[in-house]
N, CA and C atoms as an extended XYZ file, in Angstrom:
348
Properties=species:S:1:pos:R:3:atomname:S:1:resname:S:1:resid:I:1 pbc="F F F"
N       -21.626       -2.193       19.300 N   MET     1
C       -21.753       -3.505       18.709 CA  MET     1
C       -20.355       -4.097       18.523 C   MET     1
N       -20.213       -5.361       18.858 N   GLU     2
C       -18.935       -6.038       18.739 CA  GLU     2
C       -19.074       -7.314       17.930 C   GLU     2
N       -18.028       -7.608       17.175 N   ILE     3
C       -17.959       -8.852       16.422 CA  ILE     3
C       -16.698       -9.572       16.881 C   ILE     3
N       -16.872      -10.722       17.522 N   LEU     4
C       -15.763      -11.505       18.061 CA  LEU     4
C       -14.884      -10.674       18.995 C   LEU     4
N       -15.482       -9.823       19.781 N   GLY     5
C       -14.764       -9.018       20.749 CA  GLY     5
C       -14.099       -7.776       20.188 C   GLY     5
N       -14.346       -7.450       18.934 N   VAL     6
C       -13.756       -6.269       18.303 CA  VAL     6
C       -14.879       -5.310       17.952 C   VAL     6
N       -14.699       -4.030       18.293 N   SER     7
C       -15.735       -3.048       17.990 CA  SER     7
C       -15.868       -2.889       16.477 C   SER     7
N       -17.049       -2.497       16.048 N   LEU     8
C       -17.311       -2.349       14.620 CA  LEU     8
C       -16.428       -1.279       13.970 C   LEU     8
N       -16.238       -0.088       14.595 N   PRO     9
C       -15.313        0.882       13.976 CA  PRO     9
C       -13.878        0.360       13.884 C   PRO     9
N       -13.429       -0.368       14.903 N   GLY    10
C       -12.084       -0.941       14.862 CA  GLY    10
C       -11.950       -1.980       13.760 C   GLY    10
N       -12.984       -2.797       13.591 N   LEU    11
C       -12.971       -3.803       12.534 CA  LEU    11
C       -12.964       -3.158       11.156 C   LEU    11
N       -13.759       -2.119       10.978 N   MET    12
C       -13.815       -1.432        9.687 CA  MET    12
C       -12.496       -0.731        9.362 C   MET    12
N       -11.864       -0.140       10.382 N   SER    13
C       -10.586        0.531       10.124 CA  SER    13
C        -9.510       -0.488        9.761 C   SER    13
N        -9.501       -1.648       10.400 N   GLN    14
C        -8.539       -2.686       10.046 CA  GLN    14
C        -8.812       -3.240        8.651 C   GLN    14
N       -10.083       -3.365        8.299 N   LEU    15
C       -10.446       -3.835        6.967 CA  LEU    15
C        -9.980       -2.849        5.893 C   LEU    15
N       -10.191       -1.565        6.137 N   LEU    16
C        -9.758       -0.540        5.186 CA  LEU    16
C        -8.236       -0.511        5.064 C   LEU    16
N        -7.539       -0.622        6.201 N   LEU    17
C        -6.080       -0.643        6.175 CA  LEU    17
C        -5.567       -1.862        5.396 C   LEU    17
N        -6.199       -2.999        5.563 N   GLY    18
C        -5.823       -4.194        4.818 CA  GLY    18
C        -6.049       -4.034        3.331 C   GLY    18
N        -7.142       -3.391        2.947 N   LEU    19
C        -7.413       -3.160        1.530 CA  LEU    19
C        -6.403       -2.191        0.911 C   LEU    19
N        -6.034       -1.161        1.650 N   VAL    20
C        -5.048       -0.200        1.147 CA  VAL    20
C        -3.686       -0.875        0.982 C   VAL    20
N        -3.254       -1.619        1.999 N   ASN    21
C        -1.969       -2.317        1.895 CA  ASN    21
C        -1.991       -3.359        0.786 C   ASN    21
N        -3.086       -4.081        0.661 N   GLY    22
C        -3.213       -5.051       -0.416 CA  GLY    22
C        -3.155       -4.405       -1.786 C   GLY    22
N        -3.714       -3.198       -1.903 N   SER    23
C        -3.657       -2.472       -3.177 CA  SER    23
C        -2.226       -2.082       -3.525 C   SER    23
N        -1.456       -1.633       -2.514 N   PHE    24
C        -0.051       -1.313       -2.762 CA  PHE    24
C         0.716       -2.543       -3.235 C   PHE    24
N         0.500       -3.669       -2.565 N   TYR    25
C         1.200       -4.896       -2.950 CA  TYR    25
C         0.789       -5.341       -4.350 C   TYR    25
N        -0.477       -5.166       -4.678 N   ALA    26
C        -0.950       -5.559       -6.012 CA  ALA    26
C        -0.309       -4.689       -7.090 C   ALA    26
N        -0.204       -3.391       -6.845 N   ILE    27
C         0.409       -2.490       -7.820 CA  ILE    27
C         1.882       -2.838       -8.013 C   ILE    27
N         2.590       -3.094       -6.914 N   LEU    28
C         4.001       -3.442       -7.024 CA  LEU    28
C         4.198       -4.771       -7.743 C   LEU    28
N         3.380       -5.763       -7.426 N   SER    29
C         3.554       -7.064       -8.071 CA  SER    29
C         3.163       -7.015       -9.552 C   SER    29
N         2.151       -6.238       -9.885 N   LEU    30
C         1.806       -6.086      -11.298 CA  LEU    30
C         2.915       -5.379      -12.068 C   LEU    30
N         3.538       -4.406      -11.442 N   GLY    31
C         4.665       -3.733      -12.072 CA  GLY    31
C         5.822       -4.691      -12.319 C   GLY    31
N         6.107       -5.545      -11.331 N   LEU    32
C         7.163       -6.538      -11.517 CA  LEU    32
C         6.830       -7.512      -12.629 C   LEU    32
N         5.578       -7.951      -12.681 N   ALA    33
C         5.161       -8.902      -13.708 CA  ALA    33
C         5.241       -8.286      -15.103 C   ALA    33
N         4.837       -7.039      -15.236 N   VAL    34
C         4.888       -6.373      -16.536 CA  VAL    34
C         6.338       -6.177      -16.978 C   VAL    34
N         7.195       -5.749      -16.061 N   ILE    35
C         8.597       -5.534      -16.405 CA  ILE    35
C         9.261       -6.847      -16.808 C   ILE    35
N         9.000       -7.918      -16.055 N   PHE    36
C         9.607       -9.192      -16.413 CA  PHE    36
C         9.055       -9.707      -17.736 C   PHE    36
N         7.766       -9.495      -17.978 N   GLY    37
C         7.166       -9.952      -19.221 CA  GLY    37
C         7.671       -9.200      -20.438 C   GLY    37
N         7.912       -7.908      -20.305 N   LEU    38
C         8.359       -7.109      -21.444 CA  LEU    38
C         9.869       -7.124      -21.636 C   LEU    38
N        10.609       -6.966      -20.559 N   LEU    39
C        12.054       -6.827      -20.663 CA  LEU    39
C        12.808       -8.123      -20.393 C   LEU    39
N        12.120       -9.107      -19.803 N   ASN    40
C        12.742      -10.380      -19.458 CA  ASN    40
C        13.873      -10.187      -18.446 C   ASN    40
N        13.690       -9.211      -17.542 N   VAL    41
C        14.657       -8.915      -16.487 CA  VAL    41
C        13.919       -8.934      -15.159 C   VAL    41
N        14.484       -9.627      -14.184 N   ILE    42
C        13.910       -9.614      -12.836 CA  ILE    42
C        14.370       -8.331      -12.165 C   ILE    42
N        13.440       -7.451      -11.862 N   ASN    43
C        13.789       -6.119      -11.376 CA  ASN    43
C        13.530       -6.014       -9.878 C   ASN    43
N        14.580       -6.131       -9.089 N   PHE    44
C        14.453       -5.957       -7.646 CA  PHE    44
C        14.520       -4.483       -7.249 C   PHE    44
N        14.868       -3.605       -8.154 N   ALA    45
C        14.925       -2.175       -7.850 CA  ALA    45
C        13.555       -1.517       -7.945 C   ALA    45
N        12.543       -2.269       -8.358 N   HIS    46
C        11.197       -1.719       -8.535 CA  HIS    46
C        10.666       -1.135       -7.218 C   HIS    46
N        10.773       -1.892       -6.147 N   GLY    47
C        10.297       -1.421       -4.846 CA  GLY    47
C        11.100       -0.240       -4.332 C   GLY    47
N        12.409       -0.238       -4.594 N   ALA    48
C        13.247        0.874       -4.143 CA  ALA    48
C        12.896        2.150       -4.893 C   ALA    48
N        12.564        2.032       -6.172 N   LEU    49
C        12.150        3.215       -6.927 CA  LEU    49
C        10.791        3.719       -6.436 C   LEU    49
N         9.904        2.797       -6.088 N   PHE    50
C         8.613        3.173       -5.507 CA  PHE    50
C         8.841        3.952       -4.211 C   PHE    50
N         9.746        3.449       -3.373 N   MET    51
C        10.071        4.110       -2.115 CA  MET    51
C        10.730        5.465       -2.366 C   MET    51
N        11.579        5.544       -3.378 N   LEU    52
C        12.252        6.797       -3.702 CA  LEU    52
C        11.242        7.883       -4.077 C   LEU    52
N        10.204        7.511       -4.801 N   GLY    53
C         9.154        8.467       -5.133 CA  GLY    53
C         8.430        8.977       -3.901 C   GLY    53
N         8.130        8.070       -2.976 N   ALA    54
C         7.440        8.473       -1.749 CA  ALA    54
C         8.327        9.360       -0.879 C   ALA    54
N         9.589        8.999       -0.736 N   VAL    55
C        10.506        9.780        0.105 CA  VAL    55
C        10.791       11.144       -0.521 C   VAL    55
N        10.953       11.183       -1.833 N   SER    56
C        11.204       12.481       -2.473 CA  SER    56
C         9.993       13.399       -2.348 C   SER    56
N         8.795       12.832       -2.423 N   THR    57
C         7.593       13.646       -2.211 CA  THR    57
C         7.558       14.201       -0.803 C   THR    57
N         7.822       13.352        0.179 N   TRP    58
C         7.812       13.788        1.575 CA  TRP    58
C         8.865       14.859        1.825 C   TRP    58
N        10.083       14.653        1.279 N   MET    59
C        11.146       15.628        1.493 CA  MET    59
C        10.830       16.963        0.830 C   MET    59
N        10.291       16.922       -0.371 N   ALA    60
C         9.965       18.167       -1.062 CA  ALA    60
C         8.870       18.928       -0.327 C   ALA    60
N         7.921       18.199        0.241 N   MET    61
C         6.839       18.863        0.974 CA  MET    61
C         7.339       19.457        2.283 C   MET    61
N         8.161       18.721        3.030 N   ASN    62
C         8.590       19.187        4.349 CA  ASN    62
C         9.729       20.191        4.301 C   ASN    62
N        10.706       19.989        3.442 N   TYR    63
C        11.894       20.838        3.444 CA  TYR    63
C        11.810       22.006        2.477 C   TYR    63
N        11.096       21.834        1.376 N   PHE    64
C        11.030       22.897        0.375 CA  PHE    64
C         9.665       23.549        0.289 C   PHE    64
N         8.674       23.018        1.011 N   GLY    65
C         7.348       23.619        1.046 CA  GLY    65
C         6.563       23.490       -0.244 C   GLY    65
N         6.882       22.489       -1.042 N   ILE    66
C         6.155       22.285       -2.299 CA  ILE    66
C         4.820       21.625       -1.999 C   ILE    66
N         3.806       22.030       -2.705 N   ASN    67
C         2.456       21.537       -2.502 CA  ASN    67
C         2.368       20.035       -2.773 C   ASN    67
N         1.490       19.340       -2.034 N   TYR    68
C         1.293       17.906       -2.187 CA  TYR    68
C         0.852       17.548       -3.595 C   TYR    68
N        -0.081       18.300       -4.144 N   TRP    69
C        -0.634       17.979       -5.468 CA  TRP    69
C         0.398       18.185       -6.576 C   TRP    69
N         1.272       19.134       -6.378 N   VAL    70
C         2.349       19.340       -7.344 CA  VAL    70
C         3.301       18.143       -7.306 C   VAL    70
N         3.659       17.722       -6.098 N   MET    71
C         4.574       16.582       -5.971 CA  MET    71
C         3.919       15.280       -6.411 C   MET    71
N         2.616       15.202       -6.313 N   LEU    72
C         1.907       14.012       -6.786 CA  LEU    72
C         2.056       13.865       -8.296 C   LEU    72
N         2.267       14.956       -8.994 N   LEU    73
C         2.511       14.924      -10.438 CA  LEU    73
C         3.998       14.854      -10.783 C   LEU    73
N         4.830       15.563      -10.027 N   VAL    74
C         6.246       15.673      -10.355 CA  VAL    74
C         7.032       14.429       -9.948 C   VAL    74
N         6.743       13.874       -8.799 N   SER    75
C         7.515       12.749       -8.282 CA  SER    75
C         7.488       11.517       -9.195 C   SER    75
N         6.328       11.077       -9.707 N   PRO    76
C         6.371        9.940      -10.642 CA  PRO    76
C         7.138       10.244      -11.920 C   PRO    76
N         7.104       11.493      -12.363 N   LEU    77
C         7.861       11.852      -13.565 CA  LEU    77
C         9.364       11.766      -13.320 C   LEU    77
N         9.808       12.238      -12.153 N   LEU    78
C        11.236       12.177      -11.831 CA  LEU    78
C        11.710       10.738      -11.657 C   LEU    78
N        10.920        9.934      -10.947 N   VAL    79
C        11.296        8.536      -10.749 CA  VAL    79
C        11.225        7.777      -12.076 C   VAL    79
N        10.250        8.097      -12.906 N   GLY    80
C        10.174        7.485      -14.232 CA  GLY    80
C        11.375        7.844      -15.088 C   GLY    80
N        11.827        9.086      -15.007 N   LEU    81
C        13.032        9.503      -15.728 CA  LEU    81
C        14.255        8.744      -15.230 C   LEU    81
N        14.351        8.552      -13.919 N   LEU    82
C        15.444        7.754      -13.367 CA  LEU    82
C        15.366        6.317      -13.867 C   LEU    82
N        14.160        5.765      -13.944 N   GLY    83
C        13.984        4.417      -14.473 CA  GLY    83
C        14.407        4.311      -15.934 C   GLY    83
N        14.104        5.320      -16.716 N   VAL    84
C        14.526        5.334      -18.129 CA  VAL    84
C        16.045        5.384      -18.218 C   VAL    84
N        16.676        6.198      -17.376 N   LEU    85
C        18.144        6.275      -17.386 CA  LEU    85
C        18.776        4.949      -16.972 C   LEU    85
N        18.195        4.292      -15.971 N   ILE    86
C        18.705        2.982      -15.554 CA  ILE    86
C        18.578        1.978      -16.689 C   ILE    86
N        17.456        2.004      -17.386 N   GLU    87
C        17.263        1.062      -18.494 CA  GLU    87
C        18.223        1.345      -19.634 C   GLU    87
N        18.394        2.597      -19.988 N   ARG    88
C        19.239        2.960      -21.126 CA  ARG    88
C        20.719        2.679      -20.880 C   ARG    88
N        21.179        2.964      -19.662 N   PHE    89
C        22.612        2.864      -19.408 CA  PHE    89
C        23.046        1.575      -18.730 C   PHE    89
N        22.143        0.840      -18.081 N   LEU    90
C        22.553       -0.367      -17.364 CA  LEU    90
C        21.848       -1.631      -17.853 C   LEU    90
N        20.537       -1.616      -17.863 N   LEU    91
C        19.791       -2.835      -18.178 CA  LEU    91
C        19.897       -3.246      -19.641 C   LEU    91
N        20.060       -2.312      -20.509 N   ARG    92
C        20.113       -2.605      -21.947 CA  ARG    92
C        21.208       -3.611      -22.287 C   ARG    92
N        22.287       -3.603      -21.542 N   TRP    93
C        23.443       -4.446      -21.855 CA  TRP    93
C        23.273       -5.891      -21.388 C   TRP    93
N        22.274       -6.169      -20.575 N   ILE    94
C        22.161       -7.529      -20.030 CA  ILE    94
C        20.910       -8.262      -20.496 C   ILE    94
N        20.207       -7.760      -21.482 N   TYR    95
C        18.979       -8.418      -21.938 CA  TYR    95
C        19.229       -9.828      -22.466 C   TYR    95
N        20.319      -10.040      -23.150 N   ARG    96
C        20.579      -11.340      -23.773 CA  ARG    96
C        21.319      -12.295      -22.838 C   ARG    96
N        21.703      -11.818      -21.677 N   LEU    97
C        22.441      -12.650      -20.738 CA  LEU    97
C        21.481      -13.441      -19.849 C   LEU    97
N        22.047      -14.239      -18.980 N   ASP    98
C        21.261      -15.023      -18.033 CA  ASP    98
C        20.481      -14.096      -17.093 C   ASP    98
N        19.350      -14.586      -16.575 N   HIS    99
C        18.505      -13.785      -15.673 CA  HIS    99
C        19.233      -13.413      -14.386 C   HIS    99
N        20.224      -14.180      -14.019 N   LEU   100
C        20.951      -13.915      -12.789 CA  LEU   100
C        21.664      -12.563      -12.829 C   LEU   100
N        22.154      -12.165      -13.991 N   TYR   101
C        22.829      -10.873      -14.108 CA  TYR   101
C        21.864       -9.709      -13.865 C   TYR   101
N        20.672       -9.808      -14.411 N   GLY   102
C        19.667       -8.778      -14.163 CA  GLY   102
C        19.250       -8.733      -12.715 C   GLY   102
N        19.114       -9.898      -12.110 N   LEU   103
C        18.753       -9.971      -10.695 CA  LEU   103
C        19.827       -9.310       -9.839 C   LEU   103
N        21.085       -9.625      -10.098 N   LEU   104
C        22.177       -9.042       -9.318 CA  LEU   104
C        22.302       -7.539       -9.536 C   LEU   104
N        22.154       -7.095      -10.773 N   LEU   105
C        22.248       -5.663      -11.066 CA  LEU   105
C        21.140       -4.882      -10.366 C   LEU   105
N        19.925       -5.357      -10.492 N   THR   106
C        18.814       -4.605       -9.896 CA  THR   106
C        18.809       -4.721       -8.374 C   THR   106
N        19.293       -5.840       -7.834 N   LEU   107
C        19.426       -5.944       -6.380 CA  LEU   107
C        20.474       -4.954       -5.878 C   LEU   107
N        21.581       -4.833       -6.603 N   GLY   108
C        22.596       -3.848       -6.241 CA  GLY   108
C        22.078       -2.424       -6.339 C   GLY   108
N        21.304       -2.140       -7.378 N   LEU   109
C        20.698       -0.799       -7.504 CA  LEU   109
C        19.733       -0.536       -6.344 C   LEU   109
N        18.978       -1.555       -5.981 N   SER   110
C        18.043       -1.409       -4.876 CA  SER   110
C        18.786       -1.080       -3.572 C   SER   110
N        19.858       -1.793       -3.307 N   LEU   111
C        20.650       -1.526       -2.105 CA  LEU   111
C        21.279       -0.133       -2.152 C   LEU   111
N        21.714        0.287       -3.321 N   LEU   112
C        22.300        1.615       -3.483 CA  LEU   112
C        21.268        2.711       -3.231 C   LEU   112
N        20.073        2.543       -3.802 N   ILE   113
C        19.009        3.541       -3.621 CA  ILE   113
C        18.581        3.603       -2.166 C   ILE   113
N        18.428        2.442       -1.539 N   GLU   114
C        18.017        2.427       -0.130 CA  GLU   114
C        19.100        3.016        0.766 C   GLU   114
N        20.361        2.822        0.408 N   GLY   115
C        21.449        3.377        1.199 CA  GLY   115
C        21.542        4.887        1.113 C   GLY   115
N        21.172        5.425       -0.037 N   LEU   116
C        21.210        6.879       -0.193 CA  LEU   116
C        20.091        7.523        0.601 C   LEU   116
């Protein structure tokens, strides 16, 4: 069976892939909205920290042989700890300043994390 020249299994797989990607984007955008609403800082490092969690999970599984389910619990804790350290030592000092300073700081952190 085809719909507009596309097989039904192909259409369903594309639909599922779109829903999964949309869910990732929704989680990231909600995280940005919550951070901006609570801290009043535009956080461009949010996506880089999300990526850092995924890459650290992959590296721990492939290079150190750590189980997927263990890393599914450990990786968010490690990235969350890094986020707490960033907030305590860097972001805390710019809360009362213009939003541009927070944007520049978190953009620089994002570039630093992606470069590593």
